[in-house]
ZAGUMI-708515 format. One line per field, with one value per residue (C-alpha): residue number from 1; y, x, z. Coordinates in Angstrom, 2 decimals, padded with zeros to 5 digits, always signed. Last residue first. Layout:
# ZAGUMI-708515
resi <- (NUM:...)
py <- (Y:...)
px <- (X:...)
pz <- (Z:...)
END
This chain:
# ZAGUMI-708515
resi <- (686:685:684:683:682:681:680:679:678:677:676:675:674:673:672:671:670:669:668:667:666:665:664:663:662:661:660:659:658:657:656:655:654:653:652:651:650:649:648:647:646:645:644:643:642:641:640:639:638:637:636:635:634:633:632:631:630:629:628:627:626:625:624:623:622:621:620:619:618:617:616:615:614:613:612:611:610:609:608:607:606:605:604:603:602:601:600:599:598:597:596:595:594:593:592:591:590:589:588:587:586:585:584:583:582:581:580:579:578:577:576:575:574:573:572:571:570:569:568:567:566:565:564:563:562:561:560:559:558:557:556:555:554:553:552:551:550:549:548:547:546:545:544:543:542:541:540:539:538:537:536:535:534:533:532:531:530:529:528:527:526:525:524:523:522:521:520:519:518:517:516:515:514:513:512:511:510:509:508:507:506:505:504:503:502:501:500:499:498:497:496:495:494:493:492:491:490:489:488:487:486:485:484:483:482:481:480:479:478:477:476:475:474:473:472:471:470:469:468:467:466:465:464:463:462:461:460:459:458:457:456:455:454:453:452:451:450:449:448:447:446:445:444:443:442:441:440:439:438:437:436:435:434:433:432:431:430:429:428:427:426:425:424:423:422:421:420:419:418:417:416:415:414:413:412:411:410:409:408:407:406:405:404:403:402:401:400:399:398:397:396:395:394:393:392:391:390:389:388:387:386:385:384:383:382:381:380:379:378:377:376:375:374:373:372:371:370:369:368:367:366:365:364:363:362:361:360:359:358:357:356:355:354:353:352:351:350:349:348:347:346:345:344:343:342:341:340:339:338:337:336:335:334:333:332:331:330:329:328:327:326:325:324:323:322:321:320:319:318:317:316:315:314:313:312:311:310:309:308:307:306:305:304:303:302:301:300:299:298:297:296:295:294:293:292:291:290:289:288:287:286:285:284:283:282:281:280:279:278:277:276:275:274:273:272:271:270:269:268:267:266:265:264:263:262:261:260:259:258:257:256:255:254:253:252:251:250:249:248:247:246:245:244:243:242:241:240:239:238:237:236:235:234:233:232:231:230:229:228:227:226:225:224:223:222:221:220:219:218:217:216:215:214:213:212:211:210:209:208:207:206:205:204:203:202:201:200:199:198:197:196:195:194:193:192:191:190:189:188:187:186:185:184:183:182:181:180:179:178:177:176:175:174:173:172:171:170:169:168:167:166:165:164:163:162:161:160:159:158:157:156:155:154:153:152:151:150:149:148:147:146:145:144:143:142:141:140:139:138:137:136:135:134:133:132:131:130:129:128:127:126:125:124:123:122:121:120:119:118:117:116:115:114:113:112:111:110:109:108:107:106:105:104:103:102:101:100:99:98:97:96:95:94:93:92:91:90:89:88:87:86:85:84:83:82:81:80:79:78:77:76:75:74:73:72:71:70:69:68:67:66:65:64:63:62:61:60:59:58:57:56:55:54:53:52:51:50:49:48:47:46:45:44:43:42:41:40:39:38:37:36:35:34:33:32:31:30:29:28:27:26:25:24:23:22:21:20:19:18:17:16:15:14:13:12:11:10:9:8:7:6:5:4:3:2:1)
py <- (-120.63:-122.70:-126.30:-129.09:-130.77:-131.48:-131.87:-134.35:-136.24:-136.53:-137.83:-140.48:-141.43:-141.70:-144.10:-146.22:-146.19:-147.34:-150.29:-151.23:-154.15:-155.69:-155.83:-153.77:-151.03:-151.14:-151.65:-154.16:-155.69:-153.28:-150.43:-150.95:-151.37:-148.21:-146.31:-147.55:-146.55:-143.05:-142.68:-143.49:-140.96:-138.24:-139.07:-138.64:-135.29:-133.97:-130.76:-130.00:-131.25:-129.70:-131.60:-130.31:-129.38:-129.48:-126.29:-127.28:-125.28:-121.84:-121.72:-123.14:-120.99:-122.18:-121.83:-124.26:-127.10:-126.44:-129.40:-131.78:-130.69:-127.90:-127.10:-129.54:-129.29:-125.50:-125.62:-127.68:-125.19:-122.27:-123.76:-124.29:-120.78:-119.05:-115.50:-116.13:-114.03:-112.75:-115.73:-118.02:-115.57:-116.03:-119.74:-119.32:-116.76:-114.71:-114.88:-111.98:-111.75:-108.83:-110.24:-110.56:-110.62:-108.29:-109.63:-106.59:-107.21:-104.62:-103.81:-101.94:-100.52:-102.32:-104.22:-107.56:-107.28:-107.42:-110.10:-112.71:-111.95:-113.72:-116.87:-116.78:-116.36:-119.39:-121.52:-120.46:-121.42:-118.61:-117.72:-116.20:-113.41:-112.01:-109.07:-109.32:-106.06:-105.94:-102.82:-102.11:-102.25:-100.66:-104.07:-104.99:-108.61:-110.04:-113.54:-115.66:-114.73:-111.88:-114.07:-114.32:-111.79:-108.20:-104.59:-102.72:-099.40:-096.78:-097.55:-095.95:-097.35:-099.27:-102.63:-101.46:-100.50:-103.85:-105.80:-103.84:-104.40:-108.12:-108.60:-106.70:-108.79:-112.00:-111.02:-110.65:-113.65:-114.12:-110.85:-107.40:-104.02:-100.49:-097.45:-094.29:-091.86:-088.31:-088.72:-088.74:-092.05:-092.95:-093.05:-094.70:-097.31:-098.24:-098.59:-100.86:-103.01:-103.47:-104.88:-106.75:-108.83:-108.93:-111.92:-112.01:-111.86:-115.39:-114.85:-111.96:-109.35:-110.05:-111.51:-112.94:-113.57:-109.94:-108.93:-105.33:-104.43:-101.08:-098.89:-096.67:-093.03:-091.79:-090.40:-093.96:-095.17:-092.43:-093.36:-097.00:-096.05:-094.05:-097.01:-099.31:-096.90:-096.73:-100.54:-101.02:-101.75:-104.38:-106.82:-106.92:-109.36:-107.57:-108.43:-106.70:-108.21:-109.13:-106.80:-108.53:-107.97:-111.35:-113.38:-115.76:-119.28:-122.31:-123.72:-127.30:-129.67:-132.58:-135.40:-135.88:-138.75:-138.98:-135.25:-135.44:-138.34:-137.25:-133.69:-134.66:-135.84:-133.02:-130.41:-127.89:-124.89:-122.94:-121.03:-123.87:-124.61:-127.59:-128.51:-130.87:-132.46:-134.14:-137.49:-136.28:-132.52:-131.65:-134.22:-131.86:-129.25:-131.74:-133.30:-130.01:-129.42:-133.02:-132.74:-129.42:-126.27:-123.98:-126.52:-125.90:-122.46:-122.00:-124.85:-125.08:-127.22:-128.33:-130.01:-128.56:-128.95:-127.47:-126.88:-127.04:-124.87:-125.36:-128.04:-125.53:-126.26:-122.95:-120.96:-122.28:-119.19:-118.09:-117.96:-119.52:-119.42:-120.73:-118.55:-118.91:-122.70:-123.32:-124.34:-121.44:-119.01:-120.39:-120.41:-116.80:-115.59:-117.46:-116.10:-112.49:-112.96:-114.57:-111.63:-112.02:-112.44:-116.16:-115.70:-116.38:-114.34:-114.75:-115.09:-115.49:-116.34:-116.48:-114.16:-110.82:-110.00:-106.83:-107.49:-111.09:-110.11:-107.49:-109.81:-112.69:-110.50:-108.83:-112.21:-113.58:-110.55:-110.90:-114.58:-113.57:-110.99:-113.46:-115.92:-119.58:-119.49:-121.83:-121.59:-123.19:-124.16:-124.84:-126.46:-125.32:-126.52:-122.89:-123.03:-125.75:-124.42:-121.04:-122.68:-124.21:-120.85:-119.14:-121.68:-120.94:-117.20:-117.68:-119.68:-116.72:-117.42:-114.61:-116.79:-120.18:-122.49:-125.80:-126.73:-129.98:-132.25:-134.59:-134.91:-137.23:-139.27:-138.33:-137.29:-133.72:-132.35:-134.13:-132.85:-129.30:-129.57:-130.71:-128.03:-125.36:-126.26:-126.30:-122.86:-121.43:-122.93:-121.60:-118.16:-116.78:-113.78:-110.44:-108.11:-111.14:-111.35:-114.47:-116.38:-115.42:-116.80:-120.04:-120.43:-119.63:-121.96:-125.09:-128.66:-131.07:-132.12:-135.22:-134.39:-137.22:-137.94:-141.62:-142.67:-143.83:-141.21:-140.00:-142.09:-143.75:-142.40:-144.43:-142.78:-139.25:-139.91:-142.33:-139.76:-137.11:-139.52:-140.80:-137.36:-135.86:-139.07:-139.00:-135.40:-136.36:-139.28:-137.27:-134.74:-137.11:-137.49:-133.74:-132.94:-135.16:-133.69:-130.20:-131.23:-132.27:-131.59:-130.35:-129.83:-132.08:-134.61:-135.00:-135.40:-138.10:-140.06:-139.73:-141.04:-143.93:-143.75:-144.18:-146.62:-146.34:-150.09:-150.45:-147.75:-149.15:-152.68:-151.41:-149.90:-146.30:-146.07:-146.35:-146.56:-143.34:-142.50:-141.64:-138.03:-137.00:-136.36:-134.98:-132.67:-131.00:-130.35:-128.94:-126.72:-125.18:-124.70:-122.86:-120.54:-119.86:-119.19:-116.49:-116.19:-112.76:-111.70:-114.80:-117.22:-119.33:-121.15:-120.73:-123.71:-123.04:-124.96:-123.98:-122.09:-119.17:-119.12:-119.28:-116.47:-114.24:-114.32:-113.45:-110.45:-109.16:-109.30:-106.96:-107.89:-105.32:-102.62:-100.90:-100.98:-098.08:-097.51:-094.01:-093.61:-091.73:-094.78:-098.18:-100.65:-103.18:-106.14:-107.76:-108.89:-106.31:-107.65:-105.25:-103.30:-100.49:-097.33:-094.92:-096.35:-098.13:-099.28:-096.00:-095.10:-098.72:-097.96:-096.04:-099.29:-098.31:-098.62:-099.01:-097.44:-098.18:-095.75:-097.22:-096.42:-098.35:-098.45:-101.94:-103.39:-101.84:-098.30:-097.42:-094.38:-094.46:-093.69:-094.27:-093.82:-093.75:-094.05:-091.83:-090.17:-089.59:-089.42:-088.78:-090.38:-089.77:-092.29:-091.19:-091.50:-094.06:-097.38:-100.16:-102.75:-106.48:-106.98:-109.88:-110.29:-109.25:-107.46:-109.65:-108.90:-110.40:-107.06:-105.28:-107.80:-107.78:-103.97:-103.93:-106.28:-109.87:-111.81:-115.53:-116.52:-117.16:-120.32:-120.14:-122.93:-122.31:-122.58:-124.96:-127.61:-127.21:-130.96:-131.32:-128.63:-129.86:-133.39:-132.08:-130.52:-126.99:-125.39:-123.51:-120.69:-118.40:-121.35:-121.15:-117.63:-118.76:-121.66:-119.19:-117.19:-120.25:-121.85:-123.52:-123.78:-127.54:-129.26:-130.52:-127.33:-128.59:-130.71:-134.47:-135.91:-137.06:-139.00:-138.30)
px <- (+005.27:+004.76:+004.98:+003.15:+006.39:+006.76:+010.48:+010.29:+007.28:+008.78:+012.10:+010.25:+008.21:+011.35:+012.89:+009.71:+009.72:+013.35:+012.51:+009.36:+010.76:+012.14:+008.69:+008.26:+006.05:+004.16:+000.70:+001.95:-000.99:-003.73:-001.26:-000.34:-003.92:-005.04:-002.07:-002.82:-006.49:-005.56:-002.90:-005.48:-007.99:-005.33:-004.09:-007.64:-007.99:-004.79:-006.24:-008.13:-005.91:-002.80:+000.47:+004.04:+005.37:+002.00:+000.57:-003.00:-006.23:-005.21:-002.44:-001.67:-001.37:-003.50:-002.49:+000.39:-001.46:-004.83:-004.73:-004.61:-008.13:-009.99:-013.58:-015.49:-013.11:-013.20:-017.00:-017.10:-014.84:-016.95:-020.15:-018.41:-016.99:-020.32:-019.60:-021.09:-021.83:-018.42:-016.66:-018.46:-017.65:-013.98:-014.15:-016.25:-013.87:-016.05:-015.38:-014.00:-010.87:-008.74:-005.64:-004.25:-007.60:-008.27:-010.65:-011.93:-013.36:-015.51:-016.54:-019.53:-018.75:-019.53:-016.25:-014.82:-015.82:-012.20:-009.58:-012.13:-011.29:-007.96:-009.72:-012.18:-009.30:-007.58:-010.71:-011.14:-007.58:-005.27:-003.88:-007.14:-006.72:-003.60:-003.94:-006.32:-007.92:-009.36:-011.18:-012.81:-010.00:-011.21:-012.05:-008.34:-007.75:-004.37:-003.04:-004.03:-004.43:-001.98:+000.92:-001.05:+001.36:+001.08:+000.55:-000.85:-002.48:-003.35:-000.67:-000.78:-004.27:-003.22:-003.84:-001.58:+001.15:+000.78:+001.02:+004.10:+005.84:+004.98:+006.38:+009.56:+010.06:+009.50:+012.19:+010.79:+010.59:+006.86:+005.78:+004.61:+004.47:+003.80:+001.95:+000.97:-001.27:-000.03:+002.47:-000.24:-001.07:+000.23:+004.04:+003.80:+001.54:+004.27:+006.77:+004.43:+003.95:+007.69:+008.09:+004.77:+005.23:+002.77:+002.89:+004.45:+007.80:+007.49:+010.43:+012.91:+010.98:+009.97:+007.05:+004.85:+001.10:+000.13:-002.59:-003.71:-005.26:-006.94:-007.79:-010.70:-010.79:-013.33:-010.39:-009.03:-012.31:-012.14:-008.56:-009.51:-012.24:-009.75:-007.38:-010.18:-011.15:-007.50:-007.34:-010.64:-009.15:-006.87:-009.70:-012.57:-014.39:-016.51:-017.52:-019.60:-018.90:-022.03:-022.69:-022.04:-024.71:-026.35:-023.42:-022.16:-023.54:-021.66:-020.00:-018.82:-017.86:-015.62:-014.47:-010.77:-008.43:-009.64:-009.26:-007.59:-009.73:-013.16:-012.24:-011.78:-015.38:-016.52:-015.28:-012.95:-013.81:-010.72:-011.15:-009.59:-009.65:-008.13:-009.71:-007.93:-008.93:-006.33:-004.60:-001.13:-000.93:+002.39:+001.65:-000.88:+001.81:+004.25:+001.56:+000.86:+004.54:+005.05:+002.56:+003.98:+001.98:+000.32:-002.43:-003.76:-005.13:-005.76:-004.76:-006.92:-005.45:-007.52:-006.60:-003.25:-003.00:+000.32:+002.06:+005.75:+007.27:+011.05:+010.81:+009.44:+005.91:+004.36:+006.99:+005.13:+002.95:+001.13:-001.86:-001.85:-005.03:-004.68:-001.78:-000.88:-000.85:+002.61:+004.11:+002.53:+003.86:+007.39:+007.41:+006.15:+009.00:+011.56:+010.03:+010.25:+013.93:+014.75:+013.17:+009.95:+010.21:+009.46:+005.96:+004.09:+001.01:-000.63:-004.22:-005.79:-009.31:-012.07:-014.38:-015.52:-017.58:-015.85:-012.45:-012.18:-013.65:-010.93:-008.12:-009.37:-009.76:-006.37:-004.70:-006.36:-005.14:-001.63:-001.54:-002.67:+000.11:+002.63:+001.86:+000.80:-001.54:-001.56:-004.33:-003.82:-006.19:-005.50:-007.75:-009.83:-013.11:-013.88:-010.66:-012.02:-015.55:-014.01:-011.70:-014.73:-016.56:-013.45:-013.27:-016.89:-016.15:-013.23:-015.17:-017.37:-018.42:-016.26:-014.49:-016.19:-015.87:-014.16:-013.87:-011.93:-012.34:-010.19:-012.01:-010.56:-013.02:-014.82:-017.91:-018.02:-015.51:-017.20:-020.66:-019.30:-017.69:-020.93:-022.91:-020.41:-020.74:-024.55:-024.70:-022.22:-024.09:-027.43:-025.88:-024.99:-027.06:-025.32:-024.27:-022.94:-024.24:-026.41:-023.62:-021.24:-023.61:-023.99:-020.19:-019.76:-022.46:-020.34:-020.60:-018.13:-014.78:-012.57:-008.82:-006.66:-009.27:-010.08:-008.95:-011.90:-010.95:-007.36:-006.33:-002.94:-000.87:-000.26:-003.25:-001.91:+001.71:+000.60:-001.85:+000.86:+003.40:+000.99:-000.36:+003.05:+004.22:+001.19:+001.84:+005.45:+004.47:+001.84:+004.52:+006.03:+002.73:+002.15:+005.57:+005.05:+001.57:+003.08:+005.49:+009.11:+009.65:+012.99:+012.74:+009.78:+010.75:+014.22:+012.85:+010.46:+013.29:+015.49:+012.72:+011.81:+008.52:+005.14:+002.65:+000.18:+000.12:+003.89:+004.83:+002.29:+003.71:+007.25:+006.40:+007.71:+011.21:+013.08:+016.86:+018.74:+019.42:+023.03:+023.74:+025.86:+023.57:+020.72:+023.12:+024.30:+020.73:+019.82:+022.92:+021.90:+018.27:+019.38:+021.50:+018.69:+016.25:+018.60:+020.74:+022.07:+018.96:+017.00:+015.04:+011.87:+012.21:+010.87:+011.40:+011.38:+008.95:+009.86:+007.69:+010.10:+013.41:+015.88:+014.03:+014.43:+018.24:+018.15:+015.88:+017.94:+015.63:+013.70:+011.26:+008.52:+008.41:+005.22:+004.20:+002.30:+000.02:-001.37:-004.87:-005.99:-005.04:-004.03:-002.28:+000.50:+001.60:+004.98:+007.61:+009.70:+011.86:+014.66:+015.95:+018.49:+018.09:+018.20:+020.16:+018.64:+021.79:+023.03:+019.61:+019.23:+021.44:+018.55:+016.62:+014.47:+011.21:+011.04:+008.47:+007.99:+005.96:+004.50:+004.53:+003.01:+005.30:+004.31:+007.66:+007.20:+008.16:+009.80:+009.71:+011.57:+010.64:+012.75:+011.18:+013.41:+011.36:+012.43:+009.03:+009.06:+012.47:+012.97:+014.54:+014.34:+015.25:+016.78:+014.37:+013.46:+014.12:+013.05:+010.37:+009.73:+006.61:+005.91:+002.56:+000.14:-003.20:-004.63:-007.88:-006.70:-007.10:-005.04:-002.20:-002.24:-002.05:+000.83:+002.75:+003.31:+006.37:+006.12:+005.13:+007.56:+006.62:+007.30:+007.02:+006.02:+007.23:+009.96:+010.82:+013.53:+013.57:+016.62:+018.50:+017.67:+018.66:+021.96:+022.63:+022.63:+019.47:+017.51:+016.82:+019.25:+021.68:+021.67:+023.09:+025.77:+026.66:+027.13:+029.70:+031.54:+031.89:+029.40:+030.79:+031.19:+028.91:+030.62:+029.65:+026.06:+026.95:+026.38:+023.22:+021.74:+024.89:+027.53)
pz <- (+252.89:+256.04:+254.92:+253.19:+252.17:+255.86:+256.59:+259.47:+258.18:+254.70:+256.06:+258.03:+254.96:+252.82:+255.31:+255.24:+251.43:+251.36:+253.64:+251.68:+249.66:+252.86:+254.44:+257.61:+256.22:+259.55:+257.99:+255.35:+253.47:+254.56:+254.62:+250.96:+249.75:+251.53:+250.13:+246.60:+246.78:+247.99:+245.27:+242.61:+243.94:+244.12:+240.62:+239.29:+241.10:+239.50:+238.00:+241.18:+244.01:+242.48:+242.60:+242.35:+245.79:+247.50:+248.94:+249.70:+249.60:+248.43:+245.88:+242.46:+239.38:+236.48:+232.84:+232.52:+234.15:+232.53:+230.17:+233.10:+234.00:+235.72:+234.80:+236.98:+239.96:+239.83:+239.56:+242.75:+244.51:+243.27:+244.68:+248.02:+248.02:+247.38:+246.16:+242.72:+239.62:+238.54:+240.05:+237.62:+234.80:+235.61:+234.82:+231.70:+230.16:+227.84:+224.13:+222.06:+224.16:+225.32:+226.96:+230.47:+232.24:+235.18:+237.83:+239.76:+243.24:+245.00:+248.57:+249.98:+253.43:+256.71:+256.95:+255.82:+252.16:+251.08:+251.85:+250.68:+247.05:+247.56:+248.74:+245.84:+243.40:+244.92:+244.65:+241.02:+240.07:+238.99:+235.55:+234.29:+236.81:+235.14:+237.59:+240.57:+241.75:+245.26:+246.43:+249.82:+252.38:+255.64:+257.17:+257.08:+258.09:+257.16:+257.69:+254.74:+251.07:+251.69:+250.44:+247.18:+245.67:+246.75:+245.76:+248.77:+247.95:+250.59:+253.20:+256.67:+257.34:+260.46:+258.72:+255.88:+258.33:+260.15:+256.89:+255.82:+259.18:+259.23:+255.73:+256.66:+259.82:+257.86:+255.30:+251.79:+249.46:+250.13:+248.57:+249.63:+247.94:+249.10:+247.73:+249.64:+247.77:+248.45:+245.61:+242.93:+241.18:+237.71:+238.02:+241.42:+239.87:+237.38:+240.23:+242.17:+239.06:+238.64:+242.16:+242.38:+239.23:+236.31:+234.00:+230.52:+232.30:+233.62:+235.99:+235.66:+237.59:+241.19:+243.13:+240.39:+240.28:+240.94:+243.41:+243.89:+247.24:+247.89:+250.87:+251.90:+253.03:+250.48:+248.46:+248.38:+246.88:+244.22:+243.35:+242.99:+240.51:+238.44:+238.41:+237.21:+234.42:+233.36:+233.21:+231.36:+227.92:+229.53:+230.18:+232.64:+234.95:+237.55:+241.09:+243.78:+247.21:+249.15:+252.10:+255.45:+258.12:+257.37:+258.67:+255.93:+255.74:+254.43:+257.55:+257.04:+259.87:+258.86:+261.13:+260.50:+259.58:+255.98:+255.47:+252.07:+250.85:+252.15:+251.18:+247.54:+247.13:+249.43:+246.95:+248.62:+250.77:+251.78:+255.03:+257.02:+260.71:+262.51:+265.83:+268.19:+271.50:+273.70:+274.17:+275.21:+275.84:+274.25:+271.53:+269.91:+269.33:+267.84:+265.63:+263.89:+263.21:+262.15:+259.28:+258.10:+258.70:+256.18:+255.55:+259.08:+258.31:+262.05:+264.35:+267.48:+270.28:+273.27:+276.58:+277.66:+281.44:+282.60:+279.27:+278.46:+275.71:+275.68:+272.98:+270.47:+269.22:+270.28:+268.32:+265.23:+265.65:+268.75:+271.06:+274.52:+276.61:+280.19:+281.29:+284.96:+284.49:+285.95:+282.59:+280.69:+283.28:+283.03:+279.21:+279.14:+281.38:+279.28:+276.06:+277.20:+278.16:+274.80:+272.99:+271.00:+267.21:+267.26:+268.64:+271.88:+272.80:+276.20:+277.33:+280.78:+279.56:+282.20:+280.19:+281.62:+278.50:+277.29:+278.85:+277.63:+274.27:+273.68:+274.82:+272.64:+269.53:+270.02:+270.42:+267.27:+265.33:+266.74:+265.66:+262.14:+261.93:+263.33:+260.54:+260.36:+263.39:+266.41:+269.03:+272.43:+275.25:+278.92:+281.52:+284.50:+282.94:+282.05:+280.02:+277.69:+277.25:+276.40:+273.86:+272.13:+272.17:+270.79:+267.94:+267.02:+267.18:+264.78:+262.20:+261.27:+257.68:+256.28:+253.71:+253.64:+256.58:+257.21:+260.87:+260.70:+263.72:+265.80:+269.13:+271.74:+273.75:+277.00:+275.03:+276.40:+273.86:+270.96:+271.92:+272.19:+268.75:+267.13:+269.02:+267.98:+264.30:+264.44:+266.06:+263.56:+260.60:+261.90:+262.09:+265.50:+266.48:+266.84:+269.68:+271.64:+275.18:+274.75:+272.99:+275.82:+278.48:+276.53:+276.34:+280.08:+281.49:+281.73:+280.37:+281.91:+280.49:+280.58:+280.55:+279.14:+276.47:+275.92:+272.43:+270.27:+267.70:+267.82:+264.85:+264.97:+262.09:+258.91:+257.22:+257.32:+256.37:+253.66:+252.34:+252.06:+250.58:+247.91:+247.07:+246.33:+244.63:+242.32:+241.34:+240.63:+238.40:+236.57:+235.61:+233.06:+231.24:+231.38:+229.89:+226.84:+226.38:+226.43:+223.67:+223.22:+226.90:+228.26:+232.03:+232.77:+230.10:+231.58:+235.10:+233.87:+232.23:+235.32:+237.60:+235.33:+233.46:+235.12:+233.61:+236.49:+237.16:+236.64:+239.14:+241.62:+241.20:+241.84:+245.23:+245.31:+246.76:+243.45:+243.68:+242.81:+239.13:+238.36:+237.43:+234.44:+231.46:+233.58:+235.41:+232.19:+231.01:+234.42:+234.29:+230.96:+232.06:+235.20:+233.08:+230.60:+233.41:+234.67:+237.80:+238.74:+240.62:+241.58:+239.47:+239.53:+236.26:+232.73:+230.42:+226.65:+224.47:+220.90:+218.36:+217.96:+219.83:+216.91:+215.11:+218.16:+217.98:+214.28:+214.97:+217.95:+220.94:+223.25:+225.98:+226.38:+229.08:+227.95:+224.27:+222.73:+219.73:+219.28:+217.80:+220.93:+223.00:+221.64:+223.93:+223.50:+225.62:+225.04:+222.57:+220.71:+217.89:+217.02:+214.03:+214.39:+212.25:+215.21:+218.11:+221.08:+222.90:+224.41:+225.85:+226.89:+229.92:+231.50:+232.20:+235.17:+233.22:+229.44:+227.09:+223.38:+221.26:+218.08:+214.39:+211.49:+208.42:+207.36:+208.56:+212.00:+213.09:+216.43:+218.74:+222.07:+225.65:+228.79:+232.23:+235.32:+238.52:+241.43:+241.67:+237.88:+236.19:+232.47:+229.40:+225.66:+222.97:+219.64:+216.76:+214.11:+215.87:+213.51:+214.26:+214.29:+216.44:+218.76:+220.52:+223.21:+223.10:+220.36:+218.55:+215.26:+213.45:+216.14:+216.00:+212.18:+212.03:+214.52:+212.24:+213.26:+214.39:+215.00:+218.52:+221.40:+223.25:+226.94:+229.46:+233.07:+236.65:+235.55:+238.14:+240.76:+241.35:+239.11:+241.01:+244.51:+243.48:+242.09:+245.47:+246.91:+245.54:+248.19:+245.68:+247.52:+247.45:+243.65:+243.87:+246.32:+244.02:+241.17:+243.18:+244.51:+241.12:+238.83:+235.29:+235.12:+237.60:+240.75:+242.56:+242.35:+245.37:+245.24:+246.85:+243.53:+242.72:+240.10)
END
């Protein structure tokens, strides 16, 4: 079999299974084998409740016997099943299951099971909520082995995916290597098939990490090659030279607040670039809440006051709407020369046709939108400046397509994710970097606390008080749905558990990236309008939602995220006048403080946090740190794989110095791969 063959060729995959795999974007053997495990589980040996408590653990496996018939009840539509069990020492515990009424027939008195999950002790009563349940002999076969855990969908388990991966590895033929042979040899990478096998079925974590290095390297190598093989905009004469105008200065004078020194400096750098006669290609990198948007508006104002057009592209419709509202409000309040329009994918065909015509004839001089801006039908009159917000959310070609609509024009890419300068010089090699480190003085610093499971009820009570004051709450879970990495919280189950705790008058909703775009937009808009009190979400809210009324952020399984990601998530609160709070909830109760989380507990400085993240993260953290925030590579992480990033950068520079057009015969496959990479954009809208 070849990599491009359909998964239907694997024994056991019929039309029904293929449809389930398709939901995970798995259609070929290559798709399947590059569907890497999200984690690896090792089930611990069974302990008694007394041993778990004495060892200070909040999670473990207990072999226990059912001693009473289970009882079920419904609370706000949630089925709750409770059963009493006794371990081998005679210690009793109450086990609770949610929305599993069928277990009432299974859990019979006198039956022994192994329960694996988190337990709690309250009023001398031990309880376990929604644990995994195994037959004792079945559990014994799983202990102390590395078991892959995959991103799944309903009807398709990790075990099934693992079975088909094993079958595919024994039958597929390895494709020819596209990476230069000398780079493979220098870094000591194994063959592609060998590395895939060790990713899916490692003998040890070290075995897996060595194999994974190859894929992290490939991620960086292709990204840097795509960036450095482009013609740089600098030293290119701009198609629309600009003159200085009074409008930006007039707006600065009318604003109800003073620009920070960082904002003033950033605008002056951008202004000098735009008046130089040469194309600007600049990154505006500012910490959460540093005020990048007003700097971008000043640049766009300079552009349109020269009789030209500006465009701002955002990764989500919600963020595009927010930018539109800001521009419209400021235009009315300060009589600015903007003639703005919003362009998104959800607009009707008739609306789009009318907007296209008025963009093309110059009626609109400020165009705000999502990736709808880069469609072929969008023609500009005099596009001179493009601002891309949260630029990492767009593929390489997507950004280039918008810029190309104006020829040699100015570009600003904005990012709210500070990263260490040492890495930024590599990742942003084609951009001039402007950093904004100050936060406006009227913002109250967020109050942080790092807590464990003992403080959960206290945290819920605090949230309830904030909601009673008229404020709103975010709760972040690492997983979207049940069935994947079940030791981590998922938004679906978590929302149901909250519904059982909070009174009905408190509105609870959930949000995750697998939902339909229209549903995500609706939920975000309802939360922004104050119609939802508690929003349970994955990191999808990291970008694209601004709710000044939200004052509490609680992050579950906080130790599983990188520091930079946690800082980004925290930035969703503290955006209004009221005091805001961030609660970092650890999975287990520990005697020693978590150094990483303690850094967040005492610092709100994103640049300091990014440098600490780089210092503390290493290859050993791979299975404990969830990637998000700065860059969304397929496999690599800029912090834990910093050494691979540096090596890939040196290799790309060497390659392009010797063969800048990739025209040598040995680089033909690499050139084809590069074109495919540019078209698909592995750094893509998530």
